[in-house]
C-alpha positions as a Markdown table, in Angstrom:
| # | Residue | x | y | z |
|---|---|---|---|---|
| 1 | Met | 19.2 | 18.0 | 8.5 |
| 2 | Ser | 17.4 | 17.0 | 5.2 |
| 3 | Ile | 17.8 | 13.5 | 3.8 |
| 4 | Phe | 19.8 | 14.9 | 0.9 |
| 5 | Lys | 22.4 | 16.2 | 3.2 |
| 6 | Ile | 22.6 | 12.8 | 4.9 |
| 7 | Phe | 23.3 | 11.2 | 1.6 |
| 8 | Lys | 25.9 | 13.7 | 0.6 |
| 9 | Lys | 27.8 | 13.4 | 4.1 |
| 10 | Arg | 27.8 | 9.7 | 3.9 |
| 11 | Ser | 28.9 | 9.4 | 0.3 |
| 12 | Ser | 32.6 | 8.9 | 1.1 |
| 13 | Glu | 31.8 | 5.8 | 3.1 |
| 14 | Gly | 31.6 | 3.7 | 0.0 |
| 15 | Ile | 28.9 | 2.5 | -2.4 |
| 16 | Val | 28.1 | -0.7 | -0.6 |
| 17 | Lys | 27.7 | 1.0 | 2.7 |
| 18 | Leu | 25.6 | 3.8 | 1.2 |
| 19 | Asn | 23.3 | 1.4 | -0.5 |
| 20 | Asp | 22.6 | -0.4 | 2.8 |
| 21 | Ile | 22.0 | 3.1 | 4.6 |
| 22 | Asp | 20.0 | 5.4 | 2.3 |
| 23 | Ile | 17.0 | 3.3 | 2.2 |
| 24 | Lys | 16.7 | 2.9 | 6.0 |
| 25 | Asp | 17.1 | 6.6 | 6.4 |
| 26 | Leu | 14.2 | 6.9 | 4.0 |
| 27 | Phe | 12.1 | 4.4 | 5.9 |
| 28 | Leu | 12.8 | 6.5 | 9.2 |
| 29 | Thr | 11.7 | 9.7 | 7.6 |
| 30 | Pro | 8.6 | 11.1 | 9.4 |
| 31 | Phe | 5.4 | 11.1 | 7.4 |
| 32 | Asn | 5.0 | 14.8 | 7.5 |
| 33 | Gln | 8.4 | 15.1 | 5.9 |
| 34 | Arg | 7.8 | 12.9 | 2.9 |
| 35 | Asp | 7.2 | 15.3 | 0.3 |
| 36 | His | 7.7 | 15.0 | -3.5 |
| 37 | Ser | 11.4 | 14.9 | -3.3 |
| 38 | Trp | 11.2 | 12.1 | -0.6 |
| 39 | Ile | 8.9 | 10.2 | -3.0 |
| 40 | Leu | 11.4 | 10.4 | -5.9 |
| 41 | Glu | 14.4 | 9.4 | -3.7 |
| 42 | Phe | 12.5 | 6.6 | -2.2 |
| 43 | Asn | 11.5 | 5.1 | -5.5 |
| 44 | Lys | 15.1 | 5.4 | -6.7 |
| 45 | Ala | 16.5 | 3.6 | -3.7 |
| 46 | Leu | 14.1 | 0.9 | -4.0 |
| 47 | Lys | 15.5 | 0.1 | -7.5 |
| 48 | Arg | 19.0 | -0.1 | -6.1 |
| 49 | His | 18.1 | -2.8 | -3.7 |
| 50 | Ser | 17.1 | -6.5 | -3.9 |
| 51 | Phe | 15.1 | -8.7 | -1.6 |
| 52 | Thr | 14.8 | -12.4 | -0.6 |
| 53 | Lys | 11.9 | -14.2 | 1.0 |
| 54 | Leu | 12.0 | -15.0 | 4.7 |
| 55 | Asn | 11.0 | -17.9 | 6.7 |
| 56 | Pro | 7.8 | -17.9 | 7.1 |
| 57 | Glu | 7.3 | -16.5 | 3.6 |
| 58 | Asn | 3.8 | -15.2 | 4.6 |
| 59 | Ile | 2.7 | -13.5 | 7.6 |
| 60 | Glu | -0.7 | -12.2 | 8.8 |
| 61 | Asp | -1.6 | -9.0 | 10.8 |
| 62 | Glu | -4.0 | -8.5 | 13.5 |
| 63 | Ile | -7.1 | -7.9 | 11.1 |
| 64 | Gly | -6.2 | -10.7 | 8.7 |
| 65 | Met | -4.4 | -9.1 | 6.0 |
| 66 | His | -1.6 | -11.2 | 4.6 |
| 67 | Tyr | 1.9 | -10.1 | 3.5 |
| 68 | Leu | 4.9 | -11.6 | 1.6 |
| 69 | Asn | 7.6 | -11.5 | 4.1 |
| 70 | Leu | 11.0 | -10.2 | 2.5 |
| 71 | Ser | 14.4 | -9.4 | 3.8 |
| 72 | Leu | 16.4 | -6.4 | 2.5 |
| 73 | Asp | 19.8 | -8.1 | 1.7 |
| 74 | Asn | 21.1 | -7.5 | -1.8 |
| 75 | Gln | 22.4 | -11.1 | -2.2 |
| 76 | Asp | 23.3 | -12.6 | -5.6 |
| 77 | Asp | 20.2 | -14.7 | -5.5 |
| 78 | Ser | 17.7 | -12.0 | -4.5 |
| 79 | Asn | 15.3 | -10.1 | -6.7 |
| 80 | Asn | 14.2 | -6.5 | -7.0 |
| 81 | Leu | 10.8 | -5.6 | -5.4 |
| 82 | Glu | 9.1 | -5.3 | -8.8 |
| 83 | Phe | 9.8 | -9.1 | -9.3 |
| 84 | Tyr | 7.3 | -9.8 | -6.4 |
| 85 | Val | 4.6 | -7.2 | -7.2 |
| 86 | Asn | 2.5 | -8.9 | -9.8 |
| 87 | Thr | 2.4 | -12.3 | -7.7 |
| 88 | Cys | 1.2 | -10.3 | -4.7 |
| 89 | Leu | -1.5 | -8.6 | -6.6 |
| 90 | Glu | -2.7 | -11.8 | -8.0 |
| 91 | Asn | -2.9 | -13.4 | -4.5 |
| 92 | Gly | -4.3 | -10.4 | -2.7 |
| 93 | Val | -1.3 | -9.8 | -0.4 |
| 94 | Gly | 1.0 | -6.9 | 0.5 |
| 95 | Ile | 4.7 | -6.9 | 1.1 |
| 96 | Ser | 6.5 | -6.8 | 4.5 |
| 97 | Ile | 10.2 | -5.8 | 4.6 |
| 98 | Ser | 12.0 | -6.9 | 7.6 |
| 99 | Glu | 15.6 | -7.3 | 8.9 |
| 100 | Thr | 14.5 | -9.6 | 11.6 |
| 101 | Lys | 11.6 | -12.0 | 12.2 |
| 102 | Glu | 10.4 | -10.1 | 15.1 |
| 103 | Lys | 8.9 | -7.1 | 13.4 |
| 104 | Ser | 8.2 | -5.5 | 10.0 |
| 105 | Asp | 10.4 | -2.4 | 9.3 |
| 106 | Trp | 8.2 | -1.4 | 6.3 |
| 107 | Ile | 4.8 | -2.3 | 5.0 |
| 108 | Phe | 3.4 | -2.1 | 1.4 |
| 109 | Ser | -0.3 | -2.6 | 1.7 |
| 110 | Tyr | -2.1 | -4.2 | -1.2 |
| 111 | Gly | -3.3 | -0.8 | -2.3 |
| 112 | Asp | 0.4 | 0.5 | -2.3 |
| 113 | Leu | 1.3 | -2.3 | -4.7 |
| 114 | Leu | -1.8 | -1.6 | -6.8 |
| 115 | Asn | -0.9 | 2.0 | -7.1 |
| 116 | Tyr | 2.6 | 1.1 | -8.1 |
| 117 | Ser | 1.3 | -1.2 | -10.9 |
| 118 | Ile | -0.9 | 1.5 | -12.2 |
| 119 | Asn | 1.4 | 4.6 | -11.9 |
| 120 | Gly | 4.9 | 2.9 | -12.1 |
| 121 | Met | 6.1 | 4.3 | -8.7 |
| 122 | Phe | 5.1 | 4.2 | -5.1 |
| 123 | Tyr | 3.1 | 7.1 | -3.4 |
| 124 | Ser | 2.9 | 8.9 | -6.8 |
| 125 | Gly | -0.4 | 10.7 | -5.8 |
| 126 | Glu | -1.4 | 10.6 | -9.5 |
| 127 | Ile | -5.1 | 10.4 | -10.1 |
| 128 | Ser | -6.0 | 9.5 | -13.6 |
| 129 | Gln | -9.4 | 8.3 | -14.8 |
| 130 | Pro | -10.7 | 7.2 | -11.3 |
| 131 | Phe | -14.3 | 7.0 | -12.2 |
| 132 | Ala | -16.6 | 5.0 | -14.5 |
| 133 | Gly | -19.9 | 6.5 | -15.5 |
| 134 | Lys | -22.0 | 9.1 | -13.5 |
| 135 | Val | -20.2 | 11.3 | -10.8 |
| 136 | Thr | -22.1 | 13.0 | -8.1 |
| 137 | Asp | -20.8 | 16.1 | -6.4 |
| 138 | Lys | -21.8 | 16.7 | -2.8 |
| 139 | Tyr | -20.5 | 17.9 | 0.7 |
| 140 | Ile | -19.6 | 15.2 | 3.3 |
| 141 | His | -18.9 | 16.7 | 6.8 |
| 142 | Asn | -18.4 | 20.1 | 5.1 |
| 143 | Arg | -15.9 | 18.7 | 2.7 |
| 144 | Glu | -16.4 | 19.0 | -1.0 |
| 145 | Ala | -16.2 | 15.5 | -2.5 |
| 146 | Arg | -17.1 | 13.8 | -6.0 |
| 147 | Ile | -18.6 | 10.2 | -5.6 |
| 148 | Gly | -18.8 | 7.6 | -8.2 |
| 149 | Gln | -18.0 | 4.1 | -9.2 |
| 150 | Pro | -14.3 | 3.1 | -9.5 |
| 151 | Ser | -13.0 | 2.7 | -13.0 |
| 152 | Glu | -11.4 | -0.6 | -14.4 |
| 153 | Lys | -8.1 | 1.3 | -14.6 |
| 154 | Phe | -8.2 | 2.5 | -10.8 |
| 155 | Leu | -9.6 | -0.8 | -9.6 |
| 156 | Pro | -8.9 | -3.7 | -11.9 |
| 157 | Glu | -10.9 | -7.0 | -11.8 |
| 158 | Ile | -8.1 | -8.8 | -9.8 |
| 159 | Ala | -8.4 | -6.2 | -7.1 |
| 160 | Arg | -12.2 | -6.4 | -6.9 |
| 161 | Lys | -11.8 | -10.2 | -6.6 |
| 162 | Asn | -9.3 | -10.0 | -3.8 |
| 163 | Ile | -11.4 | -7.2 | -1.9 |
| 164 | Arg | -14.5 | -9.6 | -2.3 |
| 165 | Asn | -12.5 | -12.5 | -0.8 |
| 166 | Phe | -11.2 | -10.4 | 2.0 |
| 167 | Leu | -14.7 | -9.1 | 3.0 |
| 168 | Phe | -16.0 | -12.5 | 2.8 |
| 169 | Thr | -13.7 | -13.4 | 5.8 |
| 170 | Phe | -16.0 | -11.1 | 7.8 |
| 171 | Asn | -19.2 | -12.9 | 6.5 |
| 172 | Leu | -19.7 | -10.0 | 4.2 |
| 173 | Glu | -21.1 | -10.6 | 0.7 |
| 174 | Asn | -22.4 | -8.5 | -2.2 |
| 175 | Val | -20.9 | -5.3 | -0.6 |
| 176 | Lys | -21.4 | -2.3 | -2.8 |
| 177 | Thr | -18.3 | -0.1 | -3.3 |
| 178 | Ala | -17.9 | 3.7 | -4.2 |
| 179 | Leu | -15.0 | 6.0 | -4.8 |
| 180 | Ile | -14.8 | 9.3 | -3.1 |
| 181 | Trp | -12.6 | 12.1 | -4.4 |
| 182 | Trp | -11.9 | 14.7 | -1.7 |
| 183 | Val | -11.4 | 18.0 | -3.5 |
| 184 | Asp | -9.6 | 19.9 | -0.7 |
| 185 | Asn | -6.5 | 17.5 | -0.6 |
| 186 | Asn | -6.9 | 15.7 | -3.9 |
| 187 | Ser | -7.2 | 12.3 | -2.3 |
| 188 | Leu | -9.2 | 9.2 | -2.9 |
| 189 | Thr | -11.1 | 7.0 | -0.6 |
| 190 | Leu | -12.6 | 3.5 | -1.4 |
| 191 | Ala | -15.9 | 3.3 | 0.4 |
| 192 | Phe | -18.0 | 0.2 | 1.2 |
| 193 | Asn | -21.7 | 0.3 | 1.8 |
| 194 | Ile | -22.4 | -2.2 | 4.6 |
| 195 | Val | -26.2 | -2.4 | 5.6 |
| 196 | Pro | -27.1 | -3.2 | 9.1 |
| 197 | Glu | -28.0 | -6.9 | 8.4 |
| 198 | Gln | -24.5 | -7.4 | 6.9 |
| 199 | Leu | -22.9 | -5.6 | 9.8 |
| 200 | Leu | -24.6 | -8.1 | 12.2 |
| 201 | Lys | -22.9 | -10.8 | 10.4 |
| 202 | Ala | -19.5 | -9.1 | 10.6 |
| 203 | Leu | -19.7 | -8.6 | 14.3 |
| 204 | Leu | -19.6 | -12.3 | 14.8 |
| 205 | Asn | -15.9 | -11.6 | 14.4 |
| 206 | Lys | -16.2 | -8.5 | 16.6 |
| 207 | Asn | -12.5 | -7.8 | 17.5 |
| 208 | Arg | -11.0 | -8.3 | 14.2 |
| 209 | Phe | -13.8 | -6.4 | 12.3 |
| 210 | Cys | -13.4 | -3.4 | 14.7 |
| 211 | Lys | -9.8 | -3.3 | 13.9 |
| 212 | Phe | -10.5 | -3.3 | 10.3 |
| 213 | Val | -13.0 | -0.4 | 10.2 |
């Protein structure tokens, strides 16, 4: 059954009930079913909901990434998700949405929030002016790719600063970055050039670094 049929079937249950259900149905949609229609419905559903901070307000995952801890509740004193995005981008954190303190029901990574600030919607897949300067075409593991430096639009200075700060937690300094555009599936990968000397420093925190890479 498609997510649209689920929405239609439940529309008679009342607006308040529907607003509490549709976002959760979308959260549960398997990744291989998240097509363009899902992306549009997901972004619409987010705008209908509001969120409040949980206690603790900030949580950390196993590799040291930090998240603002929000609850989906639609209370009078809560705010829509966009209210929190700029603060998270400034502080280098993502957003965790939870119904309980025990686990996260949905994670927006820092990259997800950055993509939203650039394109105005989550998971847009839009690629516009990703490179700055010279671009090199080559094959990587038999895949056609374009490699260059990320543009200021794609990777603004605040994001570069937060990436530097995060890498520093692994004793990594002056790490060079590059952007890879995979032609076959029209996707982007931010790559880091970590030389052997730097890798030895990072391995001082072996368990956390191995989970990161």
